[in-house]
C-alpha positions in Angstrom: 11.2 17.4 -7.1 8.6 17.4 -4.1 5.6 15.3 -4.6 2.4 16.2 -3.1 0.3 13.4 -1.9 -3.2 13.0 -3.4 -5.6 11.2 -1.1 -7.6 8.2 -2.8 -11.1 7.6 -2.2 -11.7 3.8 -1.5 -15.5 3.7 -1.2 -16.0 2.4 -4.5 -12.9 0.0 -4.6 -12.5 -3.5 -3.8 -9.0 -4.3 -2.2 -7.6 -7.5 -1.9 -4.2 -8.8 -0.6 -2.6 -10.9 -3.1 0.9 -11.2 -1.7 1.8 -11.4 2.3 3.5 -8.0 3.7 6.9 -8.2 3.6 9.9 -5.6 4.6 10.6 -3.2 1.6 14.3 -3.8 0.5 16.3 -0.9 -0.4 19.5 -2.6 -1.5 19.0 -6.2 -2.8 23.0 -6.6 -2.7 23.1 -5.5 1.3 19.8 -6.6 2.0 19.1 -3.2 3.5 15.4 -2.5 4.6 13.6 0.8 4.4 12.6 2.4 7.5 10.6 5.3 8.2 11.8 8.6 10.0 11.5 6.8 13.6 13.3 4.1 12.6 10.1 1.4 12.1 10.3 -1.0 9.2 8.4 0.1 6.3 6.5 -3.2 4.7 5.0 -3.5 1.1 2.0 -5.1 0.4 0.8 -6.2 -3.3 -3.0 -5.8 -3.6 -5.4 -6.1 -6.4 -7.6 -3.2 -6.7 -11.0 -3.4 -8.3 -13.2 -0.5 -9.3 -16.8 0.0 -9.8 -16.4 -0.8 -13.6 -14.5 -4.1 -12.8 -11.4 -2.9 -14.0 -8.5 -4.4 -11.8 -4.8 -3.5 -11.3 -2.0 -4.8 -9.2 -0.6 -2.3 -6.9 2.0 -2.3 -4.2 1.1 -0.1 -1.2 3.8 0.9 1.7 3.0 0.7 5.4 4.9 1.2 8.4 4.8 -2.1 10.6 3.5 -5.3 9.6 -0.1 -5.1 9.0 -2.4 -7.9 10.1 -3.2 -9.3 6.8 -2.6 -12.2 4.7 -3.0 -13.1 1.1 -6.8 -13.5 0.2 -7.9 -11.2 2.6 -10.3 -8.3 1.6 -8.7 -5.2 2.6 -9.6 -1.7 4.2 -6.9 0.6 3.3 -7.1 3.7 5.9 -5.5 6.9 5.0 -4.6 5.6 1.5 -2.2 8.4 -0.7 -0.9 8.2 -3.9 2.3 10.2 -4.8 3.2 10.8 -8.3 6.7 10.6 -9.2 9.1 11.2 -12.3 12.7 10.1 -12.6 14.7 10.5 -16.0 11.8 10.6 -17.8 9.7 7.7 -16.4 6.9 8.4 -13.9 4.3 6.2 -11.7 2.4 6.7 -8.6 3.4 5.2 -5.3 0.8 4.3 -2.6 1.2 4.7 1.1 -1.6 3.7 3.6 -1.8 4.7 7.7 -3.2 1.1 8.0 -4.2 -2.1 6.2 -7.0 -4.1 8.0 -9.1 -7.1 7.1 -12.5 -5.8 5.9 -14.3 -8.0 8.8 -12.1 -5.9 11.3 -12.7 -2.7 9.6 -16.3 -3.3 9.5 -16.6 -4.4 13.2 -15.1 -1.5 14.3 -17.1 1.3 12.8 
C-alpha cells in the first residue's frame, strides 16, 4: 500500500517538545538505527500538539538529522506532513518534518 503525504497546517497549532530528539531504532535487538535514502540518521521527536480549541495530543515526528531543540522548547515544524498507514487492520498517522526549529529561532528568521 502506497501512502500519500498530507500537508499539516501548523498555523493554528502550538507544538512543544516533550522528549529530546533521539535516533529512531529499527530493531531493538540489534540496535539498528533508521537512516534515510542518503544514509543520514532519522531522529524521532515526541511533541505535544495543541489545537485552537485546547485539545492536546502527543505525537512523534520523524526528521533527518538531529534538530536543535530540547524538551520544553516551543517548536516550529517546517514542512510537516502526515502519512496515513494501515497494517493488518490497524491504522495510524505517522508524521515527518523538513525541520524542527525552536520557535524563537524560527520567528527571528522571518
